[in-house]
BAVO-5606 format. One record per atom (N, C-alpha, C): residue number from 1; residue in three letters; atom name; x, y negated, z. Coordinates in Angstrom, 1 decimal, padded with zeros to 4 digits. Atoms other than C-alpha are relative to their C-alpha. Example, Ala and Ser with C-alpha at 12.3 -4.5 7.8 and 13.67 -1.06 7.14 Angstrom:
BEGIN
seq 1, type ALA, atom N, east 000.9, north 001.2, up 000.0 $
seq 1, type ALA, atom CA, east 012.3, north 004.5, up 007.8 $
seq 1, type ALA, atom C, east 000.9, north -001.2, up 000.0 $
seq 2, type SER, atom N, east -000.9, north 001.1, up 000.0 $
seq 2, type SER, atom CA, east 013.7, north 001.1, up 007.1 $
seq 2, type SER, atom C, east -000.8, north -001.1, up 000.8 $
//
This chain:
BEGIN
seq 1, type MET, atom N, east 000.7, north 001.3, up -000.1 $
seq 1, type MET, atom CA, east 000.1, north -000.1, up 000.0 $
seq 1, type MET, atom C, east 000.7, north -001.4, up -000.2 $
seq 2, type ASN, atom N, east -000.6, north 001.3, up 000.1 $
seq 2, type ASN, atom CA, east 001.3, north -003.4, up -000.9 $
seq 2, type ASN, atom C, east -000.7, north -001.2, up 000.5 $
seq 3, type LEU, atom N, east 000.8, north 001.1, up -000.8 $
seq 3, type LEU, atom CA, east 000.8, north -006.2, up 001.3 $
seq 3, type LEU, atom C, east 000.1, north -001.1, up -001.0 $
seq 4, type PRO, atom N, east 000.1, north 001.3, up 000.9 $
seq 4, type PRO, atom CA, east -000.2, north -009.6, up -000.1 $
seq 4, type PRO, atom C, east 001.1, north -000.8, up 000.2 $
seq 5, type PRO, atom N, east -001.1, north 000.9, up -000.2 $
seq 5, type PRO, atom CA, east 002.4, north -012.3, up -000.6 $
seq 5, type PRO, atom C, east -000.4, north -001.1, up 001.0 $
seq 6, type GLU, atom N, east 000.2, north 000.8, up -001.0 $
seq 6, type GLU, atom CA, east 003.0, north -014.7, up 002.2 $
seq 6, type GLU, atom C, east -000.7, north -001.5, up -000.6 $
seq 7, type PRO, atom N, east 000.6, north 001.4, up 000.7 $
seq 7, type PRO, atom CA, east 000.9, north -017.9, up 001.7 $
seq 7, type PRO, atom C, east 000.9, north -001.2, up 000.1 $
seq 8, type GLU, atom N, east -000.8, north 001.2, up 000.2 $
seq 8, type GLU, atom CA, east 002.6, north -021.0, up 000.7 $
seq 8, type GLU, atom C, east -000.8, north -001.3, up 001.0 $
seq 9, type TYR, atom N, east 000.5, north 001.0, up -000.7 $
seq 9, type TYR, atom CA, east 002.4, north -023.5, up 003.5 $
seq 9, type TYR, atom C, east 000.4, north -001.4, up -000.1 $
seq 10, type LEU, atom N, east -000.7, north 001.3, up 000.3 $
seq 10, type LEU, atom CA, east 002.8, north -027.3, up 002.6 $
seq 10, type LEU, atom C, east -000.9, north -000.8, up 001.1 $
seq 11, type PRO, atom N, east 000.4, north 000.7, up -000.9 $
seq 11, type PRO, atom CA, east 002.4, north -029.5, up 005.4 $
seq 11, type PRO, atom C, east -000.6, north -001.2, up -000.7 $
seq 12, type LYS, atom N, east 000.7, north 001.2, up 000.7 $
seq 12, type LYS, atom CA, east 000.0, north -032.5, up 004.8 $
seq 12, type LYS, atom C, east 000.7, north -001.1, up 000.4 $
seq 13, type ARG, atom N, east -000.6, north 001.3, up -000.2 $
seq 13, type ARG, atom CA, east 001.5, north -035.7, up 004.5 $
seq 13, type ARG, atom C, east -000.9, north -001.2, up 000.5 $
seq 14, type ILE, atom N, east 001.2, north 000.8, up -000.4 $
seq 14, type ILE, atom CA, east -000.1, north -038.4, up 006.5 $
seq 14, type ILE, atom C, east 000.7, north -001.3, up -000.3 $
seq 15, type THR, atom N, east -000.5, north 001.2, up 000.5 $
seq 15, type THR, atom CA, east 000.6, north -041.9, up 004.9 $
seq 15, type THR, atom C, east -000.8, north -001.0, up 000.8 $
seq 16, type SER, atom N, east 000.6, north 001.1, up -001.1 $
seq 16, type SER, atom CA, east -000.2, north -045.2, up 006.7 $
seq 16, type SER, atom C, east -001.2, north -000.5, up -000.5 $
seq 17, type ASP, atom N, east 001.4, north 000.1, up 000.5 $
seq 17, type ASP, atom CA, east -003.3, north -045.5, up 004.4 $
seq 17, type ASP, atom C, east -000.9, north 000.8, up 000.8 $
seq 18, type VAL, atom N, east 000.9, north -001.1, up -000.6 $
seq 18, type VAL, atom CA, east -004.8, north -042.5, up 006.0 $
seq 18, type VAL, atom C, east -000.2, north -000.3, up 001.3 $
seq 19, type ILE, atom N, east 000.2, north 000.6, up -001.5 $
seq 19, type ILE, atom CA, east -003.9, north -043.6, up 009.4 $
seq 19, type ILE, atom C, east -000.7, north -001.4, up 000.0 $
seq 20, type THR, atom N, east 000.7, north 001.3, up 000.3 $
seq 20, type THR, atom CA, east -005.4, north -047.3, up 008.6 $
seq 20, type THR, atom C, east -001.8, north 000.7, up -000.2 $
seq 21, type GLU, atom N, east 001.4, north -000.5, up 000.2 $
seq 21, type GLU, atom CA, east -008.6, north -045.4, up 007.3 $
seq 21, type GLU, atom C, east -000.7, north 000.8, up 001.1 $
seq 22, type THR, atom N, east 000.3, north -000.8, up -001.1 $
seq 22, type THR, atom CA, east -008.8, north -042.9, up 010.3 $
seq 22, type THR, atom C, east -000.5, north -001.1, up 001.2 $
seq 23, type LEU, atom N, east 000.2, north 000.9, up -001.0 $
seq 23, type LEU, atom CA, east -008.7, north -045.9, up 012.8 $
seq 23, type LEU, atom C, east -001.1, north -000.9, up -000.2 $
seq 24, type SER, atom N, east 001.0, north 000.5, up 000.4 $
seq 24, type SER, atom CA, east -011.2, north -047.8, up 010.8 $
seq 24, type SER, atom C, east -001.2, north 000.8, up 000.3 $
seq 25, type TYR, atom N, east 001.4, north -001.1, up -000.2 $
seq 25, type TYR, atom CA, east -013.7, north -044.8, up 011.2 $
seq 25, type TYR, atom C, east -000.2, north 000.1, up 001.2 $
seq 26, type ILE, atom N, east 000.4, north -000.2, up -001.4 $
seq 26, type ILE, atom CA, east -013.4, north -044.6, up 014.9 $
seq 26, type ILE, atom C, east -000.1, north -001.4, up 000.8 $
seq 27, type GLN, atom N, east -000.1, north 001.4, up -000.8 $
seq 27, type GLN, atom CA, east -013.1, north -048.5, up 015.6 $
seq 27, type GLN, atom C, east -001.1, north -000.1, up 000.9 $
seq 28, type ASN, atom N, east 001.0, north 000.3, up -001.0 $
seq 28, type ASN, atom CA, east -016.5, north -048.5, up 017.3 $
seq 28, type ASN, atom C, east -000.1, north 001.1, up 001.3 $
seq 29, type ASN, atom N, east 000.4, north -000.8, up -000.9 $
seq 29, type ASN, atom CA, east -015.9, north -045.5, up 019.6 $
seq 29, type ASN, atom C, east 000.6, north -000.4, up 001.2 $
seq 30, type GLU, atom N, east -000.3, north 000.6, up -001.4 $
seq 30, type GLU, atom CA, east -015.6, north -046.2, up 023.3 $
seq 30, type GLU, atom C, east 001.3, north 000.4, up 000.4 $
seq 31, type TYR, atom N, east -001.5, north -000.4, up -000.1 $
seq 31, type TYR, atom CA, east -012.3, north -044.5, up 023.3 $
seq 31, type TYR, atom C, east 001.0, north -000.4, up -000.8 $
seq 32, type PHE, atom N, east -000.9, north 000.6, up 001.0 $
seq 32, type PHE, atom CA, east -010.8, north -046.4, up 020.6 $
seq 32, type PHE, atom C, east 001.3, north -000.1, up 000.1 $
seq 33, type LEU, atom N, east -001.6, north 000.5, up -000.5 $
seq 33, type LEU, atom CA, east -007.6, north -047.7, up 022.4 $
seq 33, type LEU, atom C, east 000.7, north 001.2, up 000.4 $
seq 34, type GLN, atom N, east -000.5, north -001.3, up -000.2 $
seq 34, type GLN, atom CA, east -007.0, north -044.2, up 023.7 $
seq 34, type GLN, atom C, east 000.2, north 000.9, up -001.3 $
seq 35, type ILE, atom N, east -000.3, north -000.6, up 001.2 $
seq 35, type ILE, atom CA, east -007.3, north -042.6, up 020.4 $
seq 35, type ILE, atom C, east 000.8, north -000.6, up -001.0 $
seq 36, type LYS, atom N, east -001.0, north 000.8, up 000.6 $
seq 36, type LYS, atom CA, east -005.4, north -045.1, up 018.7 $
seq 36, type LYS, atom C, east 001.4, north 000.2, up 000.2 $
seq 37, type ALA, atom N, east -001.3, north -000.1, up -000.5 $
seq 37, type ALA, atom CA, east -002.4, north -044.9, up 021.0 $
seq 37, type ALA, atom C, east 000.3, north 001.6, up -000.3 $
seq 38, type ILE, atom N, east -000.4, north -001.3, up 000.3 $
seq 38, type ILE, atom CA, east -002.4, north -041.1, up 020.6 $
seq 38, type ILE, atom C, east 000.2, north 000.5, up -001.4 $
seq 39, type ILE, atom N, east -000.1, north -000.2, up 001.3 $
seq 39, type ILE, atom CA, east -002.8, north -041.3, up 016.8 $
seq 39, type ILE, atom C, east 001.4, north -000.6, up -000.4 $
seq 40, type LEU, atom N, east -000.9, north 001.0, up 000.5 $
seq 40, type LEU, atom CA, east -000.1, north -043.9, up 016.3 $
seq 40, type LEU, atom C, east 001.4, north 000.8, up 000.7 $
seq 41, type LEU, atom N, east -001.3, north -000.9, up -000.6 $
seq 41, type LEU, atom CA, east 002.3, north -041.8, up 018.8 $
seq 41, type LEU, atom C, east 000.4, north 001.2, up -000.6 $
seq 42, type GLY, atom N, east 000.1, north -001.2, up 000.8 $
seq 42, type GLY, atom CA, east 001.8, north -038.6, up 017.0 $
seq 42, type GLY, atom C, east 000.8, north -000.4, up -001.2 $
seq 43, type SER, atom N, east -000.6, north 000.3, up 001.0 $
seq 43, type SER, atom CA, east 002.4, north -040.0, up 013.9 $
seq 43, type SER, atom C, east 001.3, north -000.9, up -000.2 $
seq 44, type THR, atom N, east -001.3, north 000.9, up 000.0 $
seq 44, type THR, atom CA, east 005.4, north -042.4, up 014.2 $
seq 44, type THR, atom C, east 001.1, north 000.8, up 000.8 $
seq 45, type SER, atom N, east -001.3, north -000.7, up -000.4 $
seq 45, type SER, atom CA, east 007.4, north -040.0, up 016.4 $
seq 45, type SER, atom C, east 000.2, north 001.5, up -000.2 $
seq 46, type SER, atom N, east 000.0, north -001.5, up 000.3 $
seq 46, type SER, atom CA, east 006.8, north -036.7, up 014.9 $
seq 46, type SER, atom C, east -000.3, north 001.2, up 000.9 $
seq 47, type MET, atom N, east 000.5, north -001.3, up -001.3 $
seq 47, type MET, atom CA, east 005.3, north -034.8, up 017.9 $
seq 47, type MET, atom C, east -001.2, north 000.8, up -000.5 $
seq 48, type ARG, atom N, east 001.0, north -000.8, up 000.3 $
seq 48, type ARG, atom CA, east 003.3, north -032.1, up 017.4 $
seq 48, type ARG, atom C, east -001.3, north 000.0, up 001.2 $
seq 49, type ALA, atom N, east 001.0, north 000.1, up -001.2 $
seq 49, type ALA, atom CA, east -000.3, north -031.8, up 019.2 $
seq 49, type ALA, atom C, east 000.0, north 000.6, up 001.1 $
seq 50, type GLU, atom N, east -000.2, north -000.8, up -001.4 $
seq 50, type GLU, atom CA, east 000.6, north -029.4, up 021.9 $
seq 50, type GLU, atom C, east 001.1, north -000.9, up 000.8 $
seq 51, type GLU, atom N, east -001.1, north 001.0, up -000.4 $
seq 51, type GLU, atom CA, east 003.7, north -031.9, up 022.6 $
seq 51, type GLU, atom C, east -000.8, north -001.3, up 000.7 $
seq 52, type LEU, atom N, east 000.7, north 001.2, up -000.4 $
seq 52, type LEU, atom CA, east 001.3, north -034.8, up 022.9 $
seq 52, type LEU, atom C, east -000.8, north 000.3, up 001.2 $
seq 53, type TYR, atom N, east 000.9, north -000.1, up -001.2 $
seq 53, type TYR, atom CA, east -001.0, north -033.3, up 025.1 $
seq 53, type TYR, atom C, east 000.8, north 000.3, up 001.6 $
seq 54, type GLN, atom N, east -000.6, north -000.4, up -001.4 $
seq 54, type GLN, atom CA, east 001.6, north -032.1, up 027.7 $
seq 54, type GLN, atom C, east 000.9, north -001.4, up 000.4 $
seq 55, type LEU, atom N, east -000.5, north 001.3, up -000.5 $
seq 55, type LEU, atom CA, east 003.0, north -035.9, up 028.0 $
seq 55, type LEU, atom C, east -000.3, north -000.4, up 001.2 $
seq 56, type THR, atom N, east 000.2, north 000.8, up -001.4 $
seq 56, type THR, atom CA, east 003.1, north -037.7, up 031.6 $
seq 56, type THR, atom C, east 000.4, north -001.4, up -000.4 $
seq 57, type VAL, atom N, east -000.4, north 001.4, up 000.3 $
seq 57, type VAL, atom CA, east 003.5, north -041.2, up 031.7 $
seq 57, type VAL, atom C, east 001.3, north -000.5, up 000.2 $
seq 58, type ASP, atom N, east -001.6, north 000.0, up -000.2 $
seq 58, type ASP, atom CA, east 007.1, north -040.9, up 033.1 $
seq 58, type ASP, atom C, east 000.8, north 000.2, up -001.3 $
seq 59, type ASP, atom N, east -000.6, north -000.4, up 001.0 $
seq 59, type ASP, atom CA, east 007.8, north -039.4, up 029.6 $
seq 59, type ASP, atom C, east 000.1, north -001.0, up -000.9 $
seq 60, type ILE, atom N, east -000.1, north 001.1, up 000.8 $
seq 60, type ILE, atom CA, east 007.4, north -042.7, up 027.9 $
seq 60, type ILE, atom C, east 000.4, north -001.2, up 000.5 $
seq 61, type ASP, atom N, east -000.7, north 001.2, up -000.5 $
seq 61, type ASP, atom CA, east 009.6, north -045.6, up 028.1 $
seq 61, type ASP, atom C, east -000.4, north -001.0, up -001.2 $
seq 62, type LEU, atom N, east 000.2, north 000.9, up 000.8 $
seq 62, type LEU, atom CA, east 008.1, north -048.7, up 026.5 $
seq 62, type LEU, atom C, east 001.0, north -001.1, up -000.4 $
seq 63, type ASP, atom N, east -001.2, north 001.0, up 000.5 $
seq 63, type ASP, atom CA, east 011.3, north -050.9, up 026.7 $
seq 63, type ASP, atom C, east 000.9, north 000.5, up -000.8 $
seq 64, type THR, atom N, east -001.1, north -000.7, up 001.2 $
seq 64, type THR, atom CA, east 013.3, north -048.6, up 024.7 $
seq 64, type THR, atom C, east -000.6, north 000.7, up -001.3 $
seq 65, type ARG, atom N, east 000.8, north -000.6, up 001.4 $
seq 65, type ARG, atom CA, east 010.5, north -047.4, up 022.4 $
seq 65, type ARG, atom C, east 000.1, north 001.5, up -000.2 $
seq 66, type THR, atom N, east -000.5, north -001.3, up 000.0 $
seq 66, type THR, atom CA, east 011.3, north -043.8, up 023.5 $
seq 66, type THR, atom C, east -001.1, north 000.8, up 000.7 $
seq 67, type VAL, atom N, east 000.9, north -001.2, up -000.6 $
seq 67, type VAL, atom CA, east 009.4, north -040.6, up 024.5 $
seq 67, type VAL, atom C, east 000.7, north 001.2, up 000.1 $
seq 68, type ARG, atom N, east -000.8, north -000.9, up 000.0 $
seq 68, type ARG, atom CA, east 011.0, north -037.7, up 026.1 $
seq 68, type ARG, atom C, east -001.2, north 001.2, up -000.4 $
seq 69, type ILE, atom N, east 000.9, north -001.3, up 000.3 $
seq 69, type ILE, atom CA, east 009.4, north -034.4, up 024.7 $
seq 69, type ILE, atom C, east 000.8, north 001.1, up 000.7 $
seq 70, type ASN, atom N, east -000.7, north -001.1, up -000.9 $
seq 70, type ASN, atom CA, east 010.2, north -031.8, up 027.4 $
seq 70, type ASN, atom C, east -000.3, north 001.4, up -000.4 $
seq 71, type HIS, atom N, east 000.5, north -001.4, up -000.2 $
seq 71, type HIS, atom CA, east 010.5, north -028.1, up 027.1 $
seq 71, type HIS, atom C, east 000.5, north 000.6, up 001.4 $
seq 72, type ASN, atom N, east 000.2, north -000.5, up -001.3 $
seq 72, type ASN, atom CA, east 009.8, north -026.8, up 030.5 $
seq 72, type ASN, atom C, east -001.0, north 000.8, up 000.5 $
seq 73, type PRO, atom N, east 001.3, north -000.6, up 000.0 $
seq 73, type PRO, atom CA, east 007.5, north -023.7, up 030.4 $
seq 73, type PRO, atom C, east -000.2, north 000.3, up 001.6 $
seq 74, type ASN, atom N, east 000.5, north 000.0, up -001.0 $
seq 74, type ASN, atom CA, east 007.7, north -023.6, up 034.1 $
seq 74, type ASN, atom C, east -000.8, north -001.2, up 000.7 $
seq 75, type HIS, atom N, east 000.9, north 001.1, up -000.2 $
seq 75, type HIS, atom CA, east 005.7, north -027.0, up 034.3 $
seq 75, type HIS, atom C, east -001.0, north -000.1, up -001.0 $
seq 76, type GLY, atom N, east 000.7, north -000.1, up 001.2 $
seq 76, type GLY, atom CA, east 003.7, north -026.1, up 031.4 $
seq 76, type GLY, atom C, east 000.1, north -000.8, up -001.1 $
seq 77, type GLN, atom N, east -000.3, north 000.6, up 001.2 $
seq 77, type GLN, atom CA, east 005.6, north -027.8, up 028.8 $
seq 77, type GLN, atom C, east 000.9, north 001.0, up -001.0 $
seq 78, type SER, atom N, east -000.7, north -000.7, up 000.9 $
seq 78, type SER, atom CA, east 006.7, north -026.2, up 025.7 $
seq 78, type SER, atom C, east 000.2, north -000.9, up -001.5 $
seq 79, type THR, atom N, east -000.2, north 000.6, up 001.5 $
seq 79, type THR, atom CA, east 008.1, north -027.1, up 022.0 $
seq 79, type THR, atom C, east 000.3, north 001.2, up -000.7 $
seq 80, type LYS, atom N, east -000.1, north -000.8, up 000.8 $
seq 80, type LYS, atom CA, east 008.3, north -025.2, up 019.1 $
seq 80, type LYS, atom C, east 001.4, north 000.6, up -000.1 $
seq 81, type THR, atom N, east -001.3, north -000.5, up 000.4 $
seq 81, type THR, atom CA, east 012.1, north -025.1, up 018.9 $
seq 81, type THR, atom C, east 000.5, north 000.2, up 001.3 $
seq 82, type LYS, atom N, east -000.4, north -000.5, up -001.1 $
seq 82, type LYS, atom CA, east 012.2, north -024.4, up 022.7 $
seq 82, type LYS, atom C, east 001.2, north -000.9, up 000.5 $
seq 83, type ARG, atom N, east -000.9, north 000.8, up -000.6 $
seq 83, type ARG, atom CA, east 014.4, north -027.5, up 023.5 $
seq 83, type ARG, atom C, east -000.8, north -001.2, up 000.2 $
seq 84, type SER, atom N, east 000.3, north 001.6, up -000.5 $
seq 84, type SER, atom CA, east 013.9, north -030.9, up 024.9 $
seq 84, type SER, atom C, east 000.6, north -000.8, up -001.2 $
seq 85, type ARG, atom N, east -000.5, north 000.6, up 001.0 $
seq 85, type ARG, atom CA, east 014.3, north -033.8, up 022.6 $
seq 85, type ARG, atom C, east -000.4, north -001.4, up 000.6 $
seq 86, type VAL, atom N, east 000.6, north 001.4, up -000.1 $
seq 86, type VAL, atom CA, east 013.9, north -037.5, up 022.5 $
seq 86, type VAL, atom C, east -000.6, north -000.7, up -001.2 $
seq 87, type SER, atom N, east 000.4, north 000.8, up 001.1 $
seq 87, type SER, atom CA, east 011.9, north -039.4, up 020.0 $
seq 87, type SER, atom C, east -000.4, north -001.4, up 000.2 $
seq 88, type PHE, atom N, east 000.3, north 001.4, up -000.2 $
seq 88, type PHE, atom CA, east 011.2, north -043.0, up 019.1 $
seq 88, type PHE, atom C, east -001.5, north -000.3, up -000.4 $
seq 89, type PHE, atom N, east 001.5, north 000.3, up 000.7 $
seq 89, type PHE, atom CA, east 007.9, north -044.9, up 018.2 $
seq 89, type PHE, atom C, east 000.3, north -001.6, up -000.5 $
seq 90, type THR, atom N, east -000.2, north 001.0, up 000.5 $
seq 90, type THR, atom CA, east 007.5, north -048.1, up 016.3 $
seq 90, type THR, atom C, east -000.9, north -001.3, up 001.2 $
seq 91, type ASP, atom N, east 000.5, north 001.4, up -000.8 $
seq 91, type ASP, atom CA, east 006.7, north -051.8, up 017.7 $
seq 91, type ASP, atom C, east -001.8, north 000.2, up 000.1 $
seq 92, type GLU, atom N, east 001.4, north 000.0, up -000.1 $
seq 92, type GLU, atom CA, east 002.9, north -051.2, up 016.6 $
seq 92, type GLU, atom C, east -000.5, north 000.8, up 000.9 $
seq 93, type MET, atom N, east 000.2, north -000.9, up -000.7 $
seq 93, type MET, atom CA, east 002.8, north -048.0, up 018.6 $
seq 93, type MET, atom C, east 000.2, north -000.5, up 001.5 $
seq 94, type LYS, atom N, east -000.2, north 000.4, up -001.3 $
seq 94, type LYS, atom CA, east 004.2, north -049.8, up 021.7 $
seq 94, type LYS, atom C, east -001.2, north -001.1, up 000.1 $
seq 95, type GLN, atom N, east 001.2, north 000.6, up -000.3 $
seq 95, type GLN, atom CA, east 001.5, north -052.5, up 021.5 $
seq 95, type GLN, atom C, east -001.1, north 000.5, up 000.0 $
seq 96, type ALA, atom N, east 001.2, north -000.6, up -000.2 $
seq 96, type ALA, atom CA, east -001.3, north -050.1, up 021.1 $
seq 96, type ALA, atom C, east 000.0, north 000.8, up 001.2 $
seq 97, type LEU, atom N, east -000.1, north -000.4, up -001.3 $
seq 97, type LEU, atom CA, east -000.1, north -048.2, up 024.0 $
seq 97, type LEU, atom C, east 000.1, north -000.9, up 001.3 $
seq 98, type THR, atom N, east 000.1, north 000.9, up -000.8 $
seq 98, type THR, atom CA, east 000.3, north -051.3, up 026.0 $
seq 98, type THR, atom C, east -001.6, north -000.7, up 000.2 $
seq 99, type GLU, atom N, east 001.6, north 000.3, up 000.1 $
seq 99, type GLU, atom CA, east -003.5, north -052.5, up 025.0 $
seq 99, type GLU, atom C, east -000.6, north 001.3, up 000.9 $
seq 100, type TYR, atom N, east 000.5, north -001.2, up -000.9 $
seq 100, type TYR, atom CA, east -004.4, north -048.9, up 026.5 $
seq 100, type TYR, atom C, east 000.2, north -000.1, up 001.2 $
seq 101, type ILE, atom N, east -000.4, north -000.3, up -001.4 $
seq 101, type ILE, atom CA, east -002.6, north -048.8, up 029.5 $
seq 101, type ILE, atom C, east -000.8, north -001.6, up 000.8 $
seq 102, type GLU, atom N, east 000.7, north 001.4, up -000.5 $
seq 102, type GLU, atom CA, east -004.1, north -052.8, up 030.3 $
seq 102, type GLU, atom C, east -001.2, north 000.6, up 000.1 $
seq 103, type PHE, atom N, east 001.3, north -000.7, up 000.2 $
seq 103, type PHE, atom CA, east -007.5, north -051.4, up 029.4 $
seq 103, type PHE, atom C, east -000.5, north 001.1, up 001.2 $
seq 104, type TYR, atom N, east 000.4, north -001.4, up -000.6 $
seq 104, type TYR, atom CA, east -007.1, north -047.9, up 031.5 $
seq 104, type TYR, atom C, east 000.1, north -000.7, up 001.4 $
seq 105, type GLU, atom N, east -000.1, north 000.4, up -001.4 $
seq 105, type GLU, atom CA, east -005.9, north -050.0, up 034.6 $
seq 105, type GLU, atom C, east -001.0, north -001.0, up 000.5 $
seq 106, type LYS, atom N, east 001.0, north 000.8, up -000.5 $
seq 106, type LYS, atom CA, east -008.8, north -052.5, up 034.6 $
seq 106, type LYS, atom C, east -001.4, north 001.1, up 000.5 $
//
């Protein structure tokens, strides 16, 4: 019996137009600031969804625009590569996160 060939996987490329369109679509959502921050952080720092879910506030440094992505299975944190790393994010992401934090603290 011959097995079927492995499917070819082509990751979807997310453009700035797609991000803008997505943000426009959810603009009236009550969680808009939170969703915007997550979308921009994921798209600008190349983080996987699971890595985003595992972040803590202490992992993000707004001053240096860096995020620590930790691989520590003992604390429920894992990465595909099984290695921790540091990534960076844009000024736009910094502004979005600052707006969300200000909203959340109120």
